[in-house]
PALO-209047 format. One record per residue (C-alpha): residue in three letters; residue number from 1; y, z, x. Coordinates in pm, 1 decimal. Layout:
<atoms>
ATOM  res    n         y         z         x
ATOM  ala  NUM         Y         Z         X
...
</atoms>
This chain:
<atoms>
ATOM  res    n         y         z         x
ATOM  met    1    1152.5   -8939.4      -4.1
ATOM  ala    2     786.4   -8942.3     140.5
ATOM  pro    3     641.6   -8559.0      91.2
ATOM  leu    4     685.7   -8292.9     351.2
ATOM  thr    5     427.2   -8062.1     460.9
ATOM  leu    6     504.8   -7694.8     376.7
ATOM  ser    7     558.4   -7647.8     755.2
ATOM  glu    8     800.3   -7956.1     800.1
ATOM  leu    9     974.5   -7767.0     506.6
ATOM  cys   10    1011.6   -7404.7     622.8
ATOM  tyr   11    1096.6   -7609.1     967.6
ATOM  leu   12    1344.2   -7757.6     798.9
ATOM  ile   13    1483.5   -7462.4     628.6
ATOM  gly   14    1529.0   -7257.6     980.4
ATOM  glu   15    1699.9   -7573.7    1111.4
ATOM  ala   16    1950.2   -7521.3     806.1
ATOM  leu   17    1985.7   -7157.8     850.3
ATOM  asp   18    2052.1   -7164.6    1217.3
ATOM  asp   19    2349.4   -7486.8    1170.3
ATOM  ser   20    2513.3   -7290.4     875.9
ATOM  leu   21    2465.9   -6892.8     946.9
ATOM  ala   22    2667.9   -6695.1    1223.6
ATOM  pro   23    2454.3   -6539.5    1502.1
ATOM  ser   24    2460.3   -6200.7    1331.0
ATOM  tyr   25    2614.2   -6019.2    1014.6
ATOM  trp   26    2718.3   -5665.9     951.5
ATOM  val   27    2585.6   -5577.9     645.9
ATOM  lys   28    2627.6   -5248.7     433.1
ATOM  ala   29    2270.6   -5088.6     265.3
ATOM  glu   30    2104.1   -4829.1     149.3
ATOM  ile   31    1757.4   -4753.3     360.5
ATOM  ser   32    1487.6   -4773.5      43.4
ATOM  ser   33    1174.5   -4686.6     285.6
ATOM  leu   34    1129.7   -4701.2     699.1
ATOM  ser   35     832.3   -4625.2     899.8
ATOM  glu   36     723.2   -4674.5    1272.4
ATOM  arg   37     448.5   -4880.3    1395.6
ATOM  gly   38     369.1   -4995.6    1754.7
ATOM  gly   39     700.6   -4900.2    1872.2
ATOM  his   40     886.0   -5106.0    1630.9
ATOM  leu   41    1097.7   -4965.2    1328.1
ATOM  tyr   42    1035.4   -5143.4     930.4
ATOM  leu   43    1292.1   -5065.4     741.9
ATOM  asp   44    1333.7   -5198.0     368.0
ATOM  leu   45    1664.0   -5303.3     291.2
ATOM  ile   46    1860.1   -5251.6     -69.5
ATOM  asp   47    2158.8   -5317.0    -259.3
ATOM  ser   48    2184.0   -5023.7    -471.0
ATOM  pro   49    2258.7   -5111.0    -865.0
ATOM  pro   50    2588.2   -5103.7   -1041.4
ATOM  ser   51    2690.0   -4771.5   -1162.5
ATOM  gly   52    2450.6   -4709.2   -1491.4
ATOM  gly   53    2162.9   -5006.8   -1379.2
ATOM  arg   54    1852.9   -4967.7   -1233.4
ATOM  gly   55    1624.5   -5065.6    -953.3
ATOM  ala   56    1798.6   -5253.3    -679.8
ATOM  ser   57    2017.4   -5594.5    -670.2
ATOM  ala   58    1893.5   -5750.7    -359.2
ATOM  lys   59    1631.2   -5626.6    -137.2
ATOM  met   60    1510.7   -5758.4     232.2
ATOM  arg   61    1290.4   -5707.7     549.1
ATOM  ala   62    1457.6   -5577.9     878.9
ATOM  thr   63    1296.9   -5482.3    1212.2
ATOM  cys   64    1438.5   -5284.0    1467.5
ATOM  trp   65    1243.4   -5409.9    1745.5
ATOM  ala   66    1136.9   -5157.3    2031.3
ATOM  gly   67    1399.0   -5309.0    2292.3
ATOM  asn   68    1676.2   -5226.3    2040.1
ATOM  lys   69    1478.7   -4904.4    1884.6
ATOM  glu   70    1496.0   -4632.6    2088.3
ATOM  ile   71    1881.4   -4703.1    2262.2
ATOM  leu   72    2024.5   -4784.1    1877.6
ATOM  met   73    1820.2   -4464.9    1698.7
ATOM  ala   74    1937.7   -4234.6    1976.1
ATOM  tyr   75    2284.0   -4322.2    1940.0
ATOM  phe   76    2310.0   -4297.8    1570.1
ATOM  glu   77    2155.0   -3934.7    1586.6
ATOM  ser   78    2393.3   -3824.4    1867.9
ATOM  glu   79    2615.8   -3908.4    1637.7
ATOM  thr   80    2556.6   -3792.5    1295.3
ATOM  gly   81    2329.5   -3526.7    1400.6
ATOM  gln   82    2022.0   -3693.8    1219.5
ATOM  pro   83    1791.7   -3910.6    1233.5
ATOM  leu   84    1774.9   -4241.9     994.6
ATOM  gln   85    1609.7   -4183.1     725.0
ATOM  ala   86    1512.4   -4320.7     363.9
ATOM  gly   87    1791.5   -4298.6     124.4
ATOM  met   88    2078.5   -4306.4     375.1
ATOM  ser   89    2367.3   -4585.1     322.2
ATOM  val   90    2395.5   -4724.2     651.8
ATOM  leu   91    2623.4   -5044.6     852.0
ATOM  val   92    2409.6   -5266.7    1060.8
ATOM  glu   93    2452.1   -5559.0    1254.7
ATOM  ala   94    2149.4   -5809.5    1197.2
ATOM  glu   95    2031.8   -6125.7    1272.5
ATOM  ile   96    1915.6   -6365.1     994.9
ATOM  gln   97    1529.8   -6469.0    1135.1
ATOM  tyr   98    1348.8   -6681.1     921.5
ATOM  his   99     960.5   -6713.0     943.0
ATOM  ala  100     702.0   -6986.7     849.3
ATOM  val  101     465.9   -6702.3     735.7
ATOM  tyr  102     690.2   -6409.2     702.2
ATOM  gly  103     967.7   -6569.2     591.5
ATOM  leu  104    1322.5   -6452.3     563.1
ATOM  ser  105    1385.5   -6161.3     721.0
ATOM  leu  106    1675.5   -5945.1     912.1
ATOM  ser  107    1656.2   -5796.1    1283.2
ATOM  ile  108    1888.5   -5497.1    1342.0
ATOM  val  109    2087.7   -5522.3    1711.4
ATOM  gly  110    2356.6   -5301.4    1566.9
ATOM  ile  111    2436.1   -4989.9    1414.4
ATOM  asp  112    2762.0   -4797.7    1351.2
ATOM  pro  113    2726.5   -4442.2    1258.9
ATOM  ser  114    3106.0   -4358.2    1116.7
ATOM  tyr  115    2985.4   -4543.8     782.5
ATOM  thr  116    2685.9   -4360.6     776.5
ATOM  leu  117    2875.5   -4021.8     856.2
ATOM  gly  118    3137.1   -4127.8     549.5
ATOM  asp  119    2932.0   -4185.1     319.6
ATOM  ile  120    2730.8   -3867.9     400.6
ATOM  ala  121    3079.7   -3659.6     369.1
ATOM  arg  122    3140.5   -3870.1      21.7
ATOM  gln  123    2808.6   -3775.2    -178.5
ATOM  arg  124    2892.3   -3404.9     -15.5
ATOM  gln  125    3195.7   -3424.7    -189.2
ATOM  gln  126    3032.9   -3577.4    -537.9
ATOM  thr  127    2769.2   -3259.7    -523.5
ATOM  ile  128    3021.3   -3003.2    -470.9
ATOM  ala  129    3270.5   -3136.6    -712.3
ATOM  gln  130    2984.7   -3129.0    -967.4
ATOM  leu  131    2855.3   -2800.9    -892.3
ATOM  lys  132    3209.9   -2711.1    -963.5
ATOM  ala  133    3252.7   -2860.2   -1289.7
ATOM  asp  134    2861.1   -2739.4   -1382.5
ATOM  gly  135    3054.0   -2413.3   -1291.1
ATOM  leu  136    2823.0   -2303.1   -1040.9
ATOM  leu  137    2984.4   -2279.9    -730.6
ATOM  asp  138    3058.8   -1914.5    -763.7
ATOM  ala  139    2765.2   -1762.0    -997.9
ATOM  gln  140    2648.2   -1590.1    -724.4
ATOM  gln  141    2924.2   -1421.7    -679.6
ATOM  leu  142    2950.6   -1277.6   -1077.0
ATOM  leu  143    2548.3   -1139.7    -963.0
ATOM  pro  144    2590.9    -777.2    -845.1
ATOM  leu  145    2434.3    -702.7    -513.7
ATOM  pro  146    2165.3    -371.4    -533.4
ATOM  thr  147    2302.9     -57.6    -362.4
ATOM  leu  148    1974.8     -44.3    -151.9
ATOM  ile  149    1832.6    -350.2     -59.2
ATOM  arg  150    1507.9    -271.5      95.8
ATOM  arg  151    1255.2    -542.6     -85.2
ATOM  ile  152    1335.5    -906.6      21.7
ATOM  ala  153    1167.4   -1195.3     -28.3
ATOM  val  154    1224.3   -1455.2     264.9
ATOM  ile  155    1208.6   -1851.4     246.4
ATOM  ser  156    1137.5   -1956.8     594.3
ATOM  ser  157     882.3   -2179.7     780.9
ATOM  pro  158     631.9   -1937.5     914.2
ATOM  gln  159     598.6   -2074.2    1274.9
ATOM  ala  160    1033.6   -2065.6    1291.4
ATOM  ala  161    1154.9   -1849.9    1593.9
ATOM  gly  162    1458.4   -1758.2    1338.8
ATOM  tyr  163    1162.8   -1582.2    1100.4
ATOM  glu  164    1071.5   -1392.4    1410.3
ATOM  asp  165    1399.0   -1273.2    1542.8
ATOM  phe  166    1504.6   -1187.8    1174.0
ATOM  lys  167    1151.3    -950.0    1147.7
ATOM  his  168    1259.8    -788.3    1503.4
ATOM  gln  169    1564.1    -723.8    1414.0
ATOM  leu  170    1518.5    -533.4    1065.1
ATOM  asp  171    1173.8    -338.4    1216.0
ATOM  ala  172    1409.6    -224.9    1505.5
ATOM  ser  173    1654.3     -49.3    1280.6
ATOM  pro  174    1632.3     280.4    1121.4
ATOM  tyr  175    1554.1     189.9     761.0
ATOM  arg  176    1234.1      73.4     637.4
ATOM  phe  177    1221.1    -288.4     468.5
ATOM  glu  178     958.2    -452.3     275.7
ATOM  thr  179     943.6    -797.9     356.4
ATOM  thr  180     723.9   -1091.1     204.7
ATOM  leu  181     761.1   -1456.9     338.5
ATOM  phe  182     739.5   -1753.6      93.9
ATOM  gly  183     632.6   -2019.3     329.9
ATOM  ala  184     846.5   -2370.9     322.0
ATOM  thr  185     948.2   -2679.4     493.8
ATOM  met  186    1332.9   -2626.2     639.2
ATOM  gln  187    1401.9   -2981.7     733.3
ATOM  gly  188    1310.3   -3355.5     610.8
ATOM  glu  189    1295.5   -3515.3     288.0
ATOM  thr  190    1019.1   -3288.7     181.0
ATOM  ala  191    1230.2   -2963.6     242.4
ATOM  ala  192    1417.8   -2941.6     -74.2
ATOM  arg  193    1127.6   -2916.9    -272.6
ATOM  ser  194     906.3   -2703.4     -72.6
ATOM  ile  195    1217.9   -2428.0    -102.7
ATOM  leu  196    1258.5   -2495.0    -493.4
ATOM  ala  197     829.1   -2457.0    -493.0
ATOM  ala  198     894.9   -2109.1    -336.8
ATOM  leu  199    1195.8   -2015.8    -523.2
ATOM  glu  200     989.5   -2082.2    -841.9
ATOM  glu  201     663.6   -1868.8    -654.8
ATOM  ile  202     941.4   -1582.6    -592.7
ATOM  ser  203    1007.7   -1569.4   -1008.9
ATOM  met  204     659.8   -1553.7   -1056.5
ATOM  val  205     614.6   -1223.7    -885.5
ATOM  asn  206     920.3   -1083.6   -1016.5
ATOM  gly  207     784.8   -1192.5   -1345.5
ATOM  lys  208     479.9    -959.6   -1338.4
ATOM  cys  209     725.2    -650.9   -1220.2
ATOM  pro  210     817.4    -434.7   -1532.5
ATOM  asn  211    1200.1    -448.1   -1487.4
ATOM  gly  212    1122.6    -834.9   -1408.4
ATOM  lys  213    1283.6    -778.6   -1047.8
ATOM  tyr  214    1048.7    -696.1    -791.7
ATOM  tyr  215    1271.9    -808.4    -506.2
ATOM  asp  216    1615.9    -725.5    -438.7
ATOM  cys  217    1734.2   -1047.6    -300.4
ATOM  val  218    1603.0   -1362.6    -138.5
ATOM  val  219    1689.8   -1469.6     197.1
ATOM  ile  220    1680.4   -1874.8     250.9
ATOM  ile  221    1637.6   -1910.4     712.2
ATOM  arg  222    1609.8   -2121.8     939.7
ATOM  gly  223    1572.9   -2113.6    1334.5
ATOM  gly  224    1814.9   -2237.5    1587.3
ATOM  gly  225    1848.2   -2533.5    1775.2
ATOM  ala  226    1990.8   -2830.6    1727.1
ATOM  thr  227    2094.4   -2907.6    1386.8
ATOM  thr  228    1937.2   -3249.2    1256.1
ATOM  asp  229    1803.8   -3330.2     936.3
ATOM  leu  230    1972.6   -3052.3     742.0
ATOM  ser  231    2098.0   -3275.8     442.7
ATOM  cys  232    1833.9   -3104.5     236.9
ATOM  phe  233    2079.7   -2814.6     222.8
ATOM  asp  234    2321.1   -3045.3      28.4
ATOM  asn  235    2057.1   -3102.9    -236.0
ATOM  tyr  236    2254.4   -3063.9    -577.1
ATOM  glu  237    1910.5   -2959.4    -756.1
ATOM  leu  238    1796.9   -2726.3    -453.4
ATOM  cys  239    2218.2   -2551.4    -511.8
ATOM  ala  240    2206.4   -2603.0    -894.2
ATOM  val  241    1899.8   -2346.2    -927.2
ATOM  cys  242    1987.4   -2126.2    -615.7
ATOM  ala  243    2347.2   -2030.2    -776.5
ATOM  gln  244    2164.1   -1982.1   -1119.8
ATOM  tyr  245    1924.2   -1773.3    -984.4
ATOM  glu  246    1817.9   -1425.7   -1104.5
ATOM  leu  247    1836.8   -1263.9    -735.1
ATOM  pro  248    2129.4   -1275.5    -496.4
ATOM  val  249    2047.7   -1536.5    -241.4
ATOM  leu  250    2153.5   -1479.4     109.4
ATOM  thr  251    2150.8   -1797.8     368.3
ATOM  gly  252    2137.3   -1749.1     769.1
ATOM  ile  253    2044.0   -2143.0     793.3
ATOM  gly  254    2123.0   -2172.3    1181.1
ATOM  his  255    2400.6   -2395.3    1211.0
ATOM  thr  256    2752.5   -2319.0    1384.0
ATOM  arg  257    2909.7   -2655.2    1326.0
ATOM  asp  258    2883.9   -2724.7     990.1
ATOM  ile  259    2856.2   -2519.9     649.2
ATOM  ser  260    2615.5   -2661.0     384.8
ATOM  ile  261    2660.4   -2677.9      59.3
ATOM  leu  262    2381.8   -2392.0     -49.1
ATOM  asp  263    2599.5   -2165.5     197.0
ATOM  leu  264    2854.5   -2227.0     -39.3
ATOM  val  265    2682.5   -2129.1    -334.7
ATOM  ala  266    2487.0   -1867.8    -186.0
ATOM  his  267    2625.8   -1481.8    -261.8
ATOM  glu  268    2616.1   -1414.2     107.2
ATOM  ala  269    2650.1   -1714.6     408.0
ATOM  leu  270    2543.6   -1569.7     755.3
ATOM  lys  271    2509.7   -1809.6    1033.7
ATOM  thr  272    2166.4   -1733.0    1181.2
ATOM  pro  273    1849.8   -1546.4    1113.4
ATOM  thr  274    1951.3   -1247.7    1318.3
ATOM  ala  275    2284.8   -1242.4    1142.5
ATOM  val  276    2156.8   -1173.1     797.3
ATOM  ala  277    1905.7    -938.8     935.0
ATOM  glu  278    2231.9    -751.2    1089.4
ATOM  trp  279    2415.4    -759.8     775.2
ATOM  leu  280    2110.3    -614.1     552.7
ATOM  ile  281    2113.6    -342.0     833.4
ATOM  his  282    2524.4    -284.9     800.0
ATOM  arg  283    2536.3    -278.3     432.5
ATOM  leu  284    2219.3      19.4     431.2
ATOM  asp  285    2428.7     243.8     761.7
ATOM  glu  286    2713.1     195.7     483.6
ATOM  gln  287    2512.9     346.4     174.1
ATOM  ser  288    2397.9     569.3     432.6
ATOM  ala  289    2721.0     686.7     526.2
ATOM  arg  290    2851.1     682.3     132.8
ATOM  ile  291    2548.4     903.6      52.2
ATOM  glu  292    2627.7    1145.2     372.3
ATOM  asn  293    2999.3    1167.0     237.7
ATOM  leu  294    2834.2    1266.6    -101.2
ATOM  phe  295    2605.7    1532.9      14.5
ATOM  leu  296    2938.6    1654.7     215.1
ATOM  arg  297    3164.2    1658.9     -95.4
ATOM  leu  298    2894.6    1850.1    -264.6
ATOM  ala  299    2855.2    2101.5     -63.6
ATOM  arg  300    3228.1    2130.7      -8.0
ATOM  thr  301    3263.4    2189.3    -414.5
ATOM  ala  302    2964.8    2429.6    -418.5
ATOM  glu  303    3088.1    2596.7    -112.0
ATOM  arg  304    3415.9    2673.6    -373.4
ATOM  gln  305    3251.5    2740.1    -631.9
ATOM  ile  306    3010.8    3045.8    -473.9
ATOM  leu  307    3387.9    3181.3    -341.5
ATOM  ile  308    3516.9    3168.0    -710.3
ATOM  arg  309    3239.7    3336.0    -863.5
ATOM  arg  310    3223.5    3602.4    -516.1
ATOM  his  311    3567.9    3660.2    -580.1
ATOM  arg  312    3493.7    3739.1    -975.4
ATOM  val  313    3237.5    3958.4    -894.2
ATOM  asp  314    3446.5    4198.2    -643.2
ATOM  leu  315    3741.1    4227.4    -962.3
ATOM  leu  316    3440.3    4333.7   -1174.1
ATOM  glu  317    3305.7    4544.3    -914.1
ATOM  gln  318    3677.5    4690.4    -878.5
ATOM  arg  319    3721.2    4749.1   -1272.4
ATOM  leu  320    3406.9    4908.4   -1283.7
ATOM  ala  321    3494.6    5109.1    -978.1
ATOM  ala  322    3750.4    5205.8   -1138.5
ATOM  cys  323    3615.8    5321.1   -1450.0
ATOM  asn  324    3316.3    5564.4   -1269.2
ATOM  pro  325    3325.3    5896.0   -1395.7
ATOM  glu  326    3274.6    6068.9   -1042.1
ATOM  arg  327    3585.8    5893.2    -954.0
ATOM  ile  328    3727.6    6055.9   -1206.3
ATOM  tyr  329    3550.6    6373.2   -1140.3
ATOM  arg  330    3721.6    6385.4    -797.9
ATOM  met  331    4057.5    6378.4    -917.6
ATOM  gly  332    4016.3    6748.5   -1111.3
ATOM  tyr  333    3904.0    6575.1   -1463.7
ATOM  ser  334    3578.9    6720.4   -1636.8
ATOM  leu  335    3377.4    6539.4   -1901.3
ATOM  leu  336    3239.9    6808.7   -2171.6
ATOM  thr  337    2917.8    6745.6   -2379.5
ATOM  lys  338    2731.6    6949.2   -2649.3
ATOM  asn  339    2367.8    6886.2   -2713.1
ATOM  gly  340    2396.5    6591.4   -2440.8
ATOM  gln  341    2708.9    6480.0   -2664.8
ATOM  val  342    3032.0    6335.4   -2542.6
ATOM  ile  343    3304.1    6590.9   -2711.7
ATOM  arg  344    3606.1    6380.9   -2820.0
ATOM  ser  345    3771.3    6606.7   -2991.2
ATOM  val  346    3804.6    6992.7   -3077.0
ATOM  ser  347    3715.2    6974.2   -3399.6
ATOM  asp  348    3378.4    6884.3   -3242.7
ATOM  ile  349    3365.5    7285.8   -3096.2
ATOM  his  350    3303.3    7564.9   -3279.6
ATOM  pro  351    3301.7    7957.4   -3228.5
ATOM  gly  352    2965.8    8048.5   -3001.2
ATOM  asp  353    2852.5    7644.5   -2940.3
ATOM  val  354    2755.9    7596.6   -2563.1
ATOM  val  355    2961.3    7315.3   -2358.3
ATOM  thr  356    2853.5    7207.5   -2057.0
ATOM  ser  357    3164.3    7071.8   -1840.7
ATOM  his  358    3064.8    6812.2   -1585.1
ATOM  leu  359    3275.2    6835.8   -1248.5
ATOM  ala  360    3248.5    6604.8    -934.9
ATOM  asp  361    2964.6    6861.4    -755.7
ATOM  gly  362    2776.4    6976.2   -1038.9
ATOM  thr  363    2805.0    7095.2   -1391.7
ATOM  ile  364    2891.5    7421.5   -1560.8
ATOM  asp  365    2783.9    7586.4   -1913.0
ATOM  leu  366    3071.1    7696.7   -2145.3
ATOM  thr  367    3062.4    7939.9   -2442.8
ATOM  ala  368    3277.9    7898.2   -2720.9
ATOM  asn  369    3485.1    8166.3   -2842.4
ATOM  gly  370    3753.5    8070.5   -3088.8
</atoms>
């Protein structure tokens, strides 16, 4: 066989592929990386290795050209509630392309969001099962809430409207709350790590306090808007740390359609940042009412104690009045004294002694004659 040029060989490979393969295939793969350039989306697709294996069992470049990208990505996000991102499992329709310079690659022409949704649900159930097996799903519930929650560590994006709503609601209350913001990224691939860093910073502040707990609780809030890219709140490491955290964790992630796993492990899960603020205010309302009730009970108890003692004083006064010599004098009795001493027996008197008789309106001196 006569030798071929490299270009001729590449041409033969391309012809063979075109003759033997279908126009497109549905392919299951995991996105290991993706980037956007010139309106096109470039991805690296891999097959995860068998359980316990390392690396990838297969890898191929893929491109979603600008003409398809906008339609496919909008469709995917509307169905799943989040954009494509690294780490996702996807089912894509791909055309096989071979280029003499760039080699073998895939051109994505379709995508099935239901496959990704199923994989997300599977991963979510695996995370919940792992947390339950580790005894962490209800760990926060064993942590007692402080009687008065006033010092609050807040984890949120500093620019989030939800954080402003939370602050405004607390400031408008009759109570004085002390809040400290620990800024974090609240969506995307870096969100879980950013929130974990904020939790670590809060622990460091607590560690400098003599009793080890300067803050009464931690509030993790995210503003409203589209419920896109909330997968960070299903992250196992984030949920496990929050479940074992030394302070009660309250969440107000601002989504109403789904409940995140972080909501499941939190001590209290509210729908929005404003709802978290209302919960905190309501708790102080309850404590205020409880204190007022205790004050009223104490006042009633004190009043009963005073009435009882006043009654006892009245009885004593009556007894004293009954024993008052003046009362006895007015009844016709008199008191006899000799030299200022009370005479209690006739043997105390001798003939010639001067005896003083005390009557109601005066005294009379008497002389004993025998």
